C-alpha positions in Angstrom: 0.0 0.0 0.0 1.3 3.4 -0.9 1.1 6.0 1.8 1.1 9.6 0.6 2.6 12.0 3.1 1.6 15.7 3.3 4.2 18.3 3.9 3.9 19.8 7.3 4.0 23.7 7.0 6.1 24.2 10.1 8.8 21.7 8.9 8.7 23.1 5.4 9.3 26.6 6.7 12.2 25.3 8.9 13.8 23.6 5.9 13.5 26.9 3.9 15.1 28.8 6.7 17.9 26.3 7.0 18.7 26.4 3.2 18.5 30.2 2.9 21.9 31.9 2.4 23.2 33.7 5.5 23.1 37.5 5.3 26.3 39.0 3.8 27.7 42.2 5.2 27.6 45.0 2.6 30.9 46.1 1.2 31.8 49.7 2.1 34.5 52.1 1.1 37.1 51.2 3.7 39.5 53.9 2.3 37.2 56.8 3.1 39.0 59.3 5.3 41.7 56.8 6.2 45.4 57.9 6.5 46.9 58.2 3.0 50.5 58.8 1.9 52.0 59.1 -1.6 54.7 60.5 -3.9 55.3 64.2 -3.8 52.2 66.3 -4.6 52.0 68.8 -7.4 50.8 71.4 -4.8 50.2 71.6 -1.0 46.5 71.5 -1.6 46.7 68.3 -3.7 48.0 65.9 -1.2 47.1 62.2 -0.8 44.3 62.9 1.7 42.2 64.5 -1.2 41.9 61.0 -2.8 40.2 59.5 0.2 37.9 62.4 1.3 34.8 61.1 -0.4 34.4 64.0 -2.8 35.1 64.7 -6.5 33.1 68.0 -6.6 35.5 70.3 -4.8 37.2 71.7 -7.9 40.7 71.1 -9.2 42.2 71.0 -5.7 39.9 68.1 -4.7 42.4 65.5 -5.9 45.8 63.9 -5.3 48.2 65.1 -8.0 51.9 64.0 -8.4 54.5 64.4 -11.1 57.1 62.3 -9.3 59.2 59.8 -11.2 57.5 57.0 -9.3 53.8 57.9 -8.7 52.0 56.0 -5.9 49.1 56.5 -3.4 48.9 54.3 -0.4 46.0 53.9 2.1 46.1 52.3 5.6 42.7 50.7 6.2 43.5 50.5 10.0 42.6 46.8 10.5 42.7 43.7 8.2 39.8 43.6 5.8 38.4 41.3 3.1 38.8 43.4 -0.1 36.5 42.7 -3.0 36.8 45.6 -5.4 38.2 49.0 -6.1 36.9 52.2 -7.8 39.2 54.9 -9.2 37.9 58.3 -10.0 40.2 59.8 -12.6 40.6 63.4 -13.9 37.3 63.4 -15.9 35.3 62.4 -12.8 36.4 65.7 -11.2 35.5 67.9 -14.1 38.9 68.0 -15.9 39.5 67.0 -19.5 39.4 63.3 -20.2 42.8 63.6 -21.8 44.1 63.7 -18.2 42.5 60.4 -17.3 45.0 57.8 -16.0 46.0 55.5 -18.8 48.0 52.7 -17.1 48.0 51.8 -13.4 48.2 48.9 -11.0 46.5 48.3 -7.6 48.4 46.3 -4.9 47.4 44.9 -1.5 49.4 44.1 1.6 48.8 42.7 5.1 51.9 44.4 6.6 52.8 47.3 4.3 56.0 45.5 3.1 55.0 42.5 1.0 52.5 43.2 -1.8 50.3 41.4 -4.3 49.0 42.9 -7.5 45.3 41.9 -8.2 44.7 44.7 -10.7 46.8 45.8 -13.7 45.3 48.2 -16.2 47.2 49.2 -19.4 44.8 51.1 -21.7 42.2 53.0 -19.7 40.4 56.0 -21.1 37.3 56.2 -18.8 36.6 58.9 -16.2 35.8 56.2 -13.5 36.9 52.6 -13.4 35.7 49.7 -11.2 37.9 46.6 -10.5 36.3 43.6 -8.8 38.7 41.0 -7.4 38.6 37.6 -5.6 38.2 38.4 -1.9 41.6 39.1 -0.5 42.6 39.9 3.1 44.7 43.1 3.4 45.2 46.1 5.6 47.0 48.3 3.0 46.1 49.3 -0.5 48.4 51.0 -3.0 47.7 52.6 -6.4 50.7 52.7 -8.7 50.4 55.0 -11.7 52.7 54.1 -14.6 51.2 56.2 -17.5 49.4 59.2 -15.9 47.5 60.6 -18.9 46.4 60.0 -22.5 49.1 62.5 -23.6 52.6 63.4 -22.7 51.5 65.2 -19.5 53.3 63.6 -16.6 50.9 64.6 -13.7 48.8 61.8 -12.1 45.4 63.1 -11.2 43.3 60.9 -8.9 40.1 62.4 -7.4 39.2 59.3 -5.4 40.7 55.9 -4.6 38.0 53.7 -3.2 38.6 50.3 -1.6 35.6 48.1 -1.0 35.2 45.2 1.2 34.2 44.2 4.8 36.3 45.0 7.8 37.3 42.5 10.5 37.5 45.2 13.2 36.9 48.8 14.0 39.8 51.2 13.3 38.3 53.9 15.4 37.4 57.5 14.8 35.0 58.7 12.1 33.8 61.7 10.1 31.5 64.5 11.5 29.8 66.7 9.0 29.5 70.0 10.9 28.2 72.3 8.2 27.1 71.8 4.6 27.2 74.9 2.4 26.6 77.4 5.2 26.4 80.9 3.7 28.6 83.9 4.5 26.8 87.2 4.4 28.1 90.7 4.2 30.4 92.1 7.0 29.2 95.6 6.4 25.4 94.9 6.7 23.5 96.4 9.6 21.1 93.5 10.4 20.4 89.8 10.0 20.0 88.6 6.4 16.4 89.0 5.2 14.5 85.8 4.6 17.2 83.5 5.7 16.7 80.9 8.5 19.8 78.8 9.6 19.5 75.0 9.6 17.9 73.4 12.7 20.3 73.4 15.6 22.6 76.0 14.0 23.2 79.3 15.8 23.7 82.4 13.6 25.7 85.3 15.0 26.9 88.7 13.8 24.5 89.3 11.0 25.1 86.0 9.3 28.9 86.1 9.3 29.3 83.3 12.0 27.6 80.0 12.6 27.9 77.5 15.4 26.5 74.0 16.1 26.7 71.8 19.2 28.4 68.4 18.8 26.2 65.5 19.9 27.5 62.9 22.3 27.6 60.4 19.4 29.7 62.8 17.3 32.1 63.4 20.2 32.6 59.6 20.4 34.1 59.8 16.8 36.8 62.2 17.8 40.3 60.6 17.9 43.9 61.6 18.5 44.5 62.4 14.9 41.6 64.8 14.6 41.7 67.2 11.7 39.3 69.7 10.1 38.4 69.9 6.4 36.9 73.1 5.0 35.5 73.6 1.5 34.8 76.9 -0.1 32.0 77.3 -2.6 32.2 80.6 -4.5 29.2 82.9 -5.1 29.3 86.7 -5.5 32.3 87.9 -3.5 35.4 87.0 -5.6 37.9 88.6 -3.2 40.2 87.1 -0.6 38.6 87.1 2.8 39.8 85.7 6.2 37.8 82.8 7.6 38.1 81.1 10.9 37.2 77.8 12.6 36.5 78.1 16.4 34.9 76.4 19.3 33.0 77.4 22.4 32.8 75.2 25.5 30.0 75.9 28.0 28.4 74.1 31.0 25.9 71.4 30.0 22.5 72.9 29.0 24.0 76.3 28.3 23.5 78.1 25.0 26.4 80.3 24.0 26.1 83.8 22.4 28.3 85.7 20.0 30.2 87.2 22.9 30.8 84.0 24.8 34.6 83.4 25.1 35.9 81.2 22.3 39.0 79.4 21.1 40.4 79.8 17.6 41.2 76.5 16.0 42.3 77.5 12.5 42.3 80.6 10.3 42.4 80.5 6.5 42.1 82.8 3.5 39.6 82.3 0.7 40.8 82.1 -2.9 39.7 84.6 -5.6 36.9 83.0 -7.5 33.2 83.3 -8.3 30.1 81.1 -8.9 30.6 81.0 -12.7 34.2 79.7 -12.6 33.3 76.0 -13.2 35.5 73.6 -11.3 37.4 76.5 -9.8 34.3 77.8 -8.1 34.9 75.1 -5.5 38.0 74.6 -3.4 38.9 72.3 -0.6 41.6 73.5 1.8 44.3 71.1 3.0 43.2 69.3 6.1 44.3 71.2 9.3 45.6 69.3 12.3 43.3 69.7 15.4 44.9 66.8 17.3 46.1 69.1 20.2 42.4 70.1 20.8 40.9 66.6 20.5 40.4 66.1 24.2 38.7 69.5 24.7 36.3 69.0 21.7 35.4 65.5 23.0 34.9 66.6 26.6 31.9 64.7 27.9 31.3 67.1 30.8 30.7 70.2 28.6 28.6 71.3 25.7 30.9 72.0 22.8 29.9 74.2 19.9 31.9 74.2 16.7 31.9 77.4 14.6 32.9 78.8 11.3 32.8 82.3 10.0 34.5 85.5 8.9 31.9 86.9 6.5 32.1 88.2 3.0 31.6 91.5 1.2 29.3 91.2 -1.9 29.4 94.7 -3.3 28.6 96.7 -6.4 30.9 95.7 -9.2 31.3 92.1 -7.9 30.8 88.9 -9.9 27.0 89.1 -9.6 26.7 92.5 -11.2 27.2 91.0 -14.7 24.5 88.4 -14.0 21.2 90.2 -13.7 19.3 86.9 -13.6 20.3 86.1 -10.1 18.0 86.9 -7.2 18.6 89.4 -4.4 18.9 86.5 -2.0 21.7 85.0 -4.1 23.4 88.4 -4.4 23.5 88.8 -0.6 25.8 85.8 -0.2 29.6 86.1 -0.9 30.4 82.4 -0.7 29.5 79.2 1.3 31.5 76.9 3.5 31.3 73.2 4.3 33.2 71.7 7.2 33.9 68.3 8.6 35.9 66.9 11.5 37.8 63.7 10.6 39.5 61.1 12.8 40.8 57.6 12.0 41.9 56.4 15.5 40.3 56.4 18.9 41.0 59.1 21.6 43.4 58.3 24.4 42.7 59.7 27.9 44.0 63.2 28.3 43.5 66.5 30.0 40.5 68.1 28.4 41.2 71.7 29.4 42.1 74.6 27.0 42.2 78.2 28.2 41.4 80.7 25.5 43.5 83.8 26.1 43.0 85.9 22.9 40.8 84.9 19.9 40.9 86.7 16.6 41.9 90.1 18.0 43.4 92.7 15.7 46.5 93.9 17.5 48.2 97.1 16.5 51.3 97.0 18.7 54.5 95.0 18.4 54.3 93.6 21.9 51.2 91.6 22.7 50.4 90.3 26.1 47.8 87.6 26.8 46.9 86.6 30.3 47.5 85.9 33.1 45.3 82.9 33.2 45.0 80.2 35.9 45.2 76.6 35.0 44.4 73.1 36.3 47.0 71.2 34.2 47.3 67.8 35.8 51.0 67.5 34.6 51.8 71.1 35.5 52.8 71.6 31.8 51.1 72.7 28.6 51.5 74.2 25.2 50.9 77.7 23.9 48.9 77.7 20.7 49.4 80.8 18.5 47.7 81.8 15.3 49.0 85.1 13.9 49.3 86.9 10.6 49.6 90.5 9.4 46.7 92.2 7.6 46.3 95.6 5.9 46.2 96.2 2.2 47.4 99.8 2.0 50.8 100.4 0.4 53.3 99.1 2.9 50.6 97.2 4.7 51.4 94.2 6.9 50.0 91.6 4.6 52.7 92.7 2.1 55.5 91.9 4.7 56.9 89.2 6.8 58.7 89.3 10.1 60.1 87.4 13.0 57.7 86.6 15.9 58.9 85.6 19.4 56.9 83.8 22.0 57.6 84.1 25.8 55.9 82.4 28.7 56.1 84.2 32.1 59.1 86.2 30.8 61.1 83.3 29.3 61.3 83.0 25.5 60.1 79.6 24.4 60.3 80.0 20.6 60.4 82.2 17.5 59.5 81.9 13.8 59.3 83.7 10.5 55.9 84.6 9.1 57.3 84.4 5.5 55.2 82.3 3.1 55.5 81.3 -0.6 52.2 81.4 -2.4 53.3 80.1 -5.8 51.5 76.7 -5.6 48.2 78.3 -4.8 47.9 80.7 -7.8 46.1 78.1 -9.8 43.1 78.1 -7.4 42.4 81.9 -7.8 41.1 82.5 -11.3 40.0 86.0 -10.5 43.0 87.1 -8.4 45.9 89.4 -9.1 48.6 86.9 -10.2 51.3 89.1 -8.8 50.2 88.3 -5.2 51.5 84.7 -5.7 54.9 85.4 -7.1 58.4 86.3 -5.9 57.2 86.0 -2.2 60.7 85.0 -1.1 62.4 88.0 -2.7 60.8 91.2 -3.9 57.2 90.5 -3.0 57.0 89.3 0.6 53.7 88.0 2.0 52.2 87.2 5.4 49.6 84.8 4.0 48.3 83.3 0.8 44.8 83.4 -0.8 43.6 79.8 -0.7 46.0 78.9 2.2 45.8 78.1 5.9 47.3 80.4 8.5 49.7 78.2 10.4 48.9 77.2 13.9 52.1 77.0 16.0 52.7 75.3 19.4 55.3 76.1 22.0 55.9 74.3 25.3 55.2 76.2 28.5 57.8 74.4 30.7 56.9 73.8 34.3 53.9 76.0 35.3 53.2 74.4 38.7 51.7 76.9 41.0 51.9 79.7 38.4 49.4 81.7 36.4 50.4 81.9 32.8 51.2 85.0 30.8 52.2 84.9 27.2 54.1 87.7 25.4 54.2 87.8 21.6 56.9 90.1 20.1 56.5 91.3 16.4 59.6 92.5 14.7 58.0 95.4 12.8 58.1 99.1 13.6 54.9 100.7 14.8 52.6 102.4 14.1 51.7 100.2 11.1 50.5 101.7 7.8 46.8 102.4 7.4 44.5 99.9 9.0 47.2 97.3 9.4 47.4 95.0 12.4 48.1 91.4 13.4 45.2 89.2 13.9 46.1 87.1 16.9 44.8 84.1 18.8 46.5 82.6 21.9 45.4 79.6 23.9 46.9 77.4 26.7 46.5 73.7 26.1 46.9 71.9 29.4 48.8 68.6 29.9 
C-alpha cells in the first residue's frame, strides 16, 4: 500500500530557513578618510588625503596630484579587511578634460605594508571612472601605482578618489563628523540679520550671518580621535575677493547656549581664494586638512557642551561677480560664498587633560608687543603648550599683509620659541582665477607676503615648561616698527593647552 505524506508547513518553513543563504555584510569604502600617503604632490592643496575624502566635486584641488618619477598613493585601512573591489575616479570624474585620465596603473594589496600582491593591472584606460572587482583578499594596506598618468605626454597623475571596497574584521576607530554643509557667509558691512534666511535646525547664527555654530552631539564626540583634523571647503558665489575665515569652538556648561560674545578658542584661520560662482570647477575649493589633534580632548569633553563654529563673513558689493548676472535673485546676491566643514579622525581618543584656556581669539593687535593673560590653569601634569595663530593684515601700500617678520613667544618672561611669518604662495595661484597673479609670485624675494589666498594660516605650538603653582602670561613680540601703515594689524589668537 502506498502511503502519501503531506508536507507539514512548520517543517517546510524550517527547511526553507535552513537552506537560505546567510546575510552578507555590505561592502563599504574602507579607504574613506583613512590615513593616506603618496609620492610628492603637485601642490600643497593636492595631497594624498584628497583622494580619500569622499568627494570629486571640490574643484581642481579636490584630488591627489603627483609628477614624481614613481607615482604612488597608499592607504592604511586601519585593520585587516576582506577586499572585493576598487573604484578609481580619474581626472574626468572631477571635471577635468578626459585627456588627463590615467592610462596605465596597478593596484596592490598588503597585510603588513611591506609585501605586496597585484590583483589589478590596467594598461589602456580612457574612462573617467573605473571599477575593478577581485577575488576576496585579506589586506590592511592598498596602493595605487600610476605608470602612465594621462592620455598624452602630460606627466601629472590626477586621482580624485581611490575607493577600496570590502568588509572589515574590526573597527579602526574614529570617524567623520559633517558639521556644516554649504553654510552661507553674508556681508560684513550689513546692519542687520539677512532678510528671509533661517539657519538650519540646531545651528546658531551670529553677527548678521557672518558666523555660525553648532553643538556636537555625544555620538559625534565619540568619533573624535587623537589624529583629529578639520576639512573646510569653499563654494564661490558673488564675493570673488580674498577674505579671512576662521574655525573656532565654544565650551560651556551642560545645558547652556552660548552667544556671539561667549569666550571662544580659535582652532584654525584661513584665506579664501579669488573665485566666483561662474568659474566652473574652480568655483569650489577644498583647503588642505588642518591638524586639530592638540584640541581633540577638549572637543570630546563629555562634561561640557561643545559648539563648533565657522565664520568670517564676506563683502558682496557693487561691481562684484553678480553685477554681470542680472538673472540672479537678491537672496543670491547677498551671499559672498558658502563653507562646508567636517571633522575627521581615524583612530580612537586616548585619555588626556580636556582643558584649554582661550587667552585671545581673533583680535586685531596694533602694537609690536602683545600680552595675553595671566590665566589660571588646572594642568594635571603642570605643563602645557601655547597655541598661536597670527598673521599681518592691511592692504594699503606698505601694509602688513605685504610683509613678513620674526615673531617671538615668551611664557612668564622666558622666551620659548620664535619663527618667521614668511610664506611662498606660488603653488596656490592656480586656485584663484579672479585674483591678481602678482600676489602669488616672488614671495621669497621682492614681494613678501604674510599669508596666501587659498591657504591656511599656520597654527604653531610652544611648550610652557613647568607651570606648577603659576598663572600663565604669554608675550608675543613682532619684529616690525609701529605704528603700522593704514588699517594694518596682526590678527592674533593665543590659547593654553593643558597637559
